[in-house]
C-alpha positions in Angstrom: 8.8 16.8 18.4 11.0 14.1 19.5 11.5 10.3 20.4 12.4 8.8 23.7 13.3 5.4 24.5 14.4 4.6 27.9 15.1 1.6 30.0 13.8 2.2 33.7 13.6 -0.3 36.5 13.0 -0.4 40.3 14.3 -2.7 42.7 12.9 -3.6 46.1 13.3 -6.2 48.5 11.0 -7.5 51.3 11.8 -9.6 54.4 12.9 -13.2 53.3 13.0 -12.2 49.7 16.0 -13.2 47.7 17.8 -10.0 46.9 17.6 -9.0 43.2 20.7 -7.2 41.7 19.8 -3.7 40.5 19.5 -3.3 36.8 22.4 -1.5 35.0 21.6 2.2 35.1 20.4 3.5 31.7 23.0 5.3 29.7 21.6 8.5 27.9 22.4 9.8 24.6 20.9 13.0 23.2 20.7 13.8 19.5 19.6 17.0 18.0 19.2 18.6 14.5 17.9 17.9 11.0 14.1 17.4 10.6 14.8 15.4 7.4 16.7 12.8 9.4 14.4 12.9 12.4 12.1 10.2 11.4 15.1 7.9 10.2 16.8 8.4 13.4 13.7 7.5 15.4 13.5 4.1 13.7 17.2 3.5 13.9 17.1 4.4 17.7 14.2 2.0 18.2 16.1 -0.8 16.6 19.3 0.0 18.6 17.2 0.1 21.8 16.1 -3.6 21.2 19.6 -4.6 21.3 20.7 -2.1 24.1 17.6 -1.8 26.3 19.8 -0.1 29.0 20.3 3.0 26.6 18.0 5.9 26.6 18.0 7.9 23.4 16.2 11.2 22.9 16.1 13.7 20.0 15.1 17.2 19.5 14.4 18.5 15.9 15.2 22.1 14.7 17.4 21.9 11.7 21.0 21.0 11.0 22.2 24.4 12.4 20.4 23.8 15.8 22.1 20.5 15.9 25.5 21.9 15.4 24.9 24.6 18.0 23.7 22.0 20.6 26.7 19.7 20.0 29.2 22.7 20.3 27.5 23.8 23.4 27.6 20.5 25.0 23.8 20.1 25.1 23.8 17.2 22.6 26.0 14.3 22.1 25.3 14.0 18.3 23.9 16.4 15.7 22.1 15.3 12.8 23.1 17.1 9.5 21.3 16.9 6.3 24.5 17.7 4.4 28.3 17.2 4.7 30.3 19.1 7.1 31.6 22.5 5.7 35.4 23.1 5.7 34.8 25.5 8.5 33.3 22.8 10.6 36.2 20.4 10.4 36.7 20.8 14.3 33.8 18.5 14.5 33.8 14.6 14.0 31.4 13.8 11.3 30.4 10.5 9.6 27.9 10.3 6.7 25.5 7.4 7.1 23.4 7.7 4.0 23.0 9.7 0.7 19.6 11.4 -0.5 19.1 12.5 -4.1 16.4 14.7 -5.7 15.2 14.0 -9.3 12.9 15.7 -11.7 9.8 13.5 -12.4 7.2 13.8 -15.3 4.2 11.8 -16.3 5.2 8.5 -18.2 3.5 9.8 -21.3 5.6 12.8 -21.4 7.5 12.7 -24.8 10.6 14.7 -23.6 13.4 12.5 -22.6 15.8 15.3 -21.2 15.8 18.9 -20.1 19.0 21.0 -19.8 19.7 22.7 -16.5 18.7 26.0 -18.1 15.5 24.6 -19.2 14.9 23.3 -15.6 15.7 26.6 -14.2 13.3 28.3 -16.5 10.5 25.9 -15.6 10.9 26.2 -11.7 11.4 30.1 -11.8 8.2 30.5 -13.8 9.9 31.8 -17.0 8.8 29.0 -19.0 5.0 28.1 -19.0 4.6 26.0 -22.0 6.2 22.6 -23.2 6.8 24.0 -26.7 9.8 25.9 -25.4 11.6 22.6 -24.7 10.4 21.1 -28.0 7.5 19.4 -26.6 3.7 19.7 -27.8 2.2 23.0 -27.0 0.6 22.5 -23.5 0.9 24.5 -20.2 3.6 23.4 -17.9 2.2 22.5 -14.4 5.3 22.8 -12.1 5.2 21.6 -8.5 7.6 21.1 -5.6 8.1 21.2 -2.0 7.8 23.7 0.7 10.6 26.2 0.9 11.7 24.9 4.4 11.9 21.5 2.8 15.4 20.1 2.6 14.8 18.8 -1.1 13.7 22.3 -2.0 17.1 23.7 -0.7 19.0 20.9 -2.4 17.4 21.3 -5.8 17.6 25.2 -5.6 21.3 25.0 -4.8 21.8 22.8 -7.9 19.9 25.2 -10.1 22.0 28.0 -8.5 18.7 29.9 -7.6 17.5 31.3 -4.3 14.3 29.5 -3.0 12.6 32.9 -3.2 13.1 32.6 -7.0 11.0 29.6 -7.3 7.4 30.2 -9.0 5.5 27.0 -8.8 1.9 26.2 -9.7 1.5 24.2 -6.6 3.5 23.3 -3.4 3.0 19.9 -2.2 5.0 18.8 0.8 5.1 14.9 0.6 6.9 13.0 -2.1 4.0 10.5 -2.3 1.4 13.4 -2.7 3.6 15.0 -5.4 4.0 11.9 -7.4 0.2 11.3 -7.2 -0.3 14.7 -9.0 2.3 14.0 -11.6 0.7 10.6 -12.3 -2.7 12.2 -12.7 -1.6 15.3 -14.9 0.4 14.4 -18.1 1.7 18.1 -18.2 3.2 18.1 -14.7 6.7 18.2 -13.6 8.2 18.2 -10.1 11.3 17.4 -8.0 11.0 14.4 -5.9 13.2 12.0 -4.0 14.9 9.7 -6.4 14.1 6.7 -4.0 10.4 7.7 -3.9 10.1 7.7 -7.6 11.8 4.4 -8.2 9.5 2.7 -5.6 6.5 4.4 -7.3 7.5 3.1 -10.8 8.1 -0.4 -9.4 4.5 -0.1 -8.2 3.2 0.6 -11.6 2.7 4.4 -11.0 2.8 6.4 -14.4 5.9 8.6 -13.7 9.3 8.8 -15.1 12.7 10.4 -13.9 14.5 12.6 -16.2 18.4 12.4 -16.5 20.2 15.4 -15.0 23.3 16.6 -16.8 23.1 13.6 -18.9 23.2 11.2 -15.8 20.3 8.9 -15.1 18.6 9.8 -11.8 18.9 6.5 -10.0 19.9 5.1 -6.6 22.8 3.3 -8.4 24.2 6.6 -9.7 23.6 8.1 -6.1 25.6 5.3 -4.6 28.5 5.6 -7.1 28.6 9.5 -6.8 28.0 10.3 -10.4 24.5 11.9 -9.9 24.8 15.5 -9.3 21.7 16.5 -7.2 22.4 14.5 -4.0 23.7 15.0 -0.4 25.2 13.2 2.5 23.2 12.7 5.6 25.7 13.0 8.5 26.0 12.4 12.2 28.4 14.8 14.0 30.0 15.0 17.3 32.3 17.4 19.1 35.1 14.9 19.5 35.7 11.4 18.4 32.8 9.4 20.0 33.4 7.1 22.9 31.2 4.8 24.9 27.5 4.7 23.9 28.1 7.4 21.3 30.7 5.3 19.6 28.4 2.1 19.7 25.6 4.2 18.1 27.7 5.5 15.4 28.8 2.1 14.6 25.4 0.7 14.6 24.3 3.5 12.1 27.0 2.5 9.8 26.2 -1.2 9.9 24.2 -3.3 7.5 21.6 -3.7 10.3 20.0 -0.3 9.3 20.1 -0.8 5.5 16.5 -1.8 5.5 15.5 1.3 7.5 17.3 3.6 5.0 15.7 1.9 2.0 12.2 2.4 3.7 12.9 6.1 3.9 14.2 6.2 0.2 17.8 6.9 1.3 20.9 5.0 -0.1 23.4 3.5 2.4 26.6 5.5 2.4 28.7 2.5 2.7 27.7 -0.8 1.0 
């Protein structure tokens, strides 16, 4: 799975024709890594290509680790990481371009206004199956989340300090939109979802609500100011400080020109 944008041109002359200078040879930029960032980078690359049609950009998805391996081996110019660089990876050059946050959503009619981390852990590992345990009305809890391979699942599991294998859900629903549709239709449902997706759904009148985490409201504003605990950086990394086309692309990804694209994918710009 990938995307390719290329500028290709042929130049020919015939007797008596005015010679046409050859087009600038296309520069190539290869990006590899995070499946979470793939669709985002596809849109960013398409917009970059409109401004720089001589640049060909292609990407291969396969996870953050794959991106790092390819950059270190020289197979890729840039790695996409759905996290920050680890201390052991400081030999690489990394720039975060956005933040992503995961929140806990319930139906708008759910009377509970907050849940502790311990209560959330009990719900998503299947140890709590009735809302009465959290002070709610007696009713079964319908817990849903994403697939284990989903980056949001990994982030939420890390926050709960649980292995993904410990999750015991009533339903696995891969997309944020579908997860929110289930929660809006089921008053006893609870699920972890992208904060931006929930905010957009609420603005459109969907009957869902975000619970605070550790007493901090789940919001794009709190993701932006760093106070919300369940969030991560989306990072671009290269083996050395980028030069040439790679440097230009890094700068474009940090510019206000991509903010609309980030918002469309429910991410928060890293620098405002």
